[in-house]
C-alpha positions, 0 to 999 in steps of 0.5 A: 807688171805686178800690182801693189797687192802682189809686191808690197813695199818694204815697211808698208805693213801690208800683206800681199792680197790673197784671192778670197776664193783661194783663201776659202778653198785653203780653209775648206781643204785643210778642215776636210783633211784634218776632219779625216785625220780626226776620224781616223784617230778616233777609229784608231783609239778605239782599236788601241783601247780594244787591243789593250783591254780585250773588251771591245764593246767597252772600248767602243762605248767610251773606253777609248776616250778614257785612254785619250783623257789619261794621256792628256792628263799625264802631266800637271797643267803647268808642266804640260803648258811649259813643255809644249811651249818649250818644244814649240820654241826649240823646233821653231828656232831650228826651222828658222836657222835651217831656212837662214842657212838655205838662203845663204846658197844659190841652190838653197835660195832657189828651193826656199823660193819654190816653197814660197811660191807654193801653198806655203806662200798662201797659207800665212795670208789666210785671216788670222782667226782662221789660222788660229782655229785651223792650227789648233785643229791640226795639232789635235787631229794629227797628234791623236792619229800619228802619235797617240794611235800609230805610235801607240799601236806599234808599241802595243803590237810589238812589245810582246815580241820585242824588247821595249826600247826596240818596239818604241824605236820602231813605233817612232819610225813608223809614226814619223814616216806616216806623218811625212807621207801624209804631208808629202802626198802633194809636192807643194805641201811637203817640206824637207824637215817633216820627217824630223819634225815627226821624230821630234814630236814622237820623242816628246810623246815617248818621254812625257806620255802626254798627248796634250804636250805634243798637240800644244807644241804642234799647234804653236809651232805651226802658228809661229812659222805662219806668223813669222812668214806674215811678218817677213812678207810685210817687210821684204818686197822680194819675199816671193822672188816674184808675184805672190801666188794667188790661186794655186788650189783653185787653178789646179787641173782635175787630172792627177797626172797633170802638174799641180802648179807651174810657177812660170805659167802662174807668173805669166797669168799674173802679169796678164791679169795685172 
């Protein structure tokens, strides 16, 4: 037996309840990971500025920030906002269509339901203001690291040795693989489209040279996905294919060798608690 919080009726407009400690743990975990990405991005930007100018003291004392600012201001503000929003909408449409196609087959539906029974089923239920702040931080930190730094360093190091288009292609692949690995270290956080998403952001960055475009697109894409999932949860009582996940992070064992999430165990514990 499950509670009304776990399986809301269609049309009630209520989100399934998320354990308060779990919501706090999710916010803290994401903030910590993005702070780490941001710190690595700043260190990488210093290295990129030092390699480009050869003046390492100047790079450390502010040269790196000038490079970031130049990338942010690469396009007029109106163009930046328009391009970022357009890219986010296109990527969201592709993601939406991909999930719809997956739900049309037995194997695809099983994969979608496994994804919904993971942290991906909990994150949309975090308070809305927290989601906006976290996704903004995510867009800035991850694009600074994966596109501006990793992509930029690959080009900086390879351009003297290889034709420009080859260096750009390698930089695109390297940054996209790094992006995928950073999101795929834990199975419940990885999605099949993460690598392609990294490629799309990389192509956009290569075409525009604008860190602001890809950071905006990344943040908006994440928010669109999360807002759509919130809406689906309110409308579909079978969204999760079972009880809504509640304490995945809080119930994780400390040992890395143990499974991080067992859906059967989670459903059994939810039934016992209800």
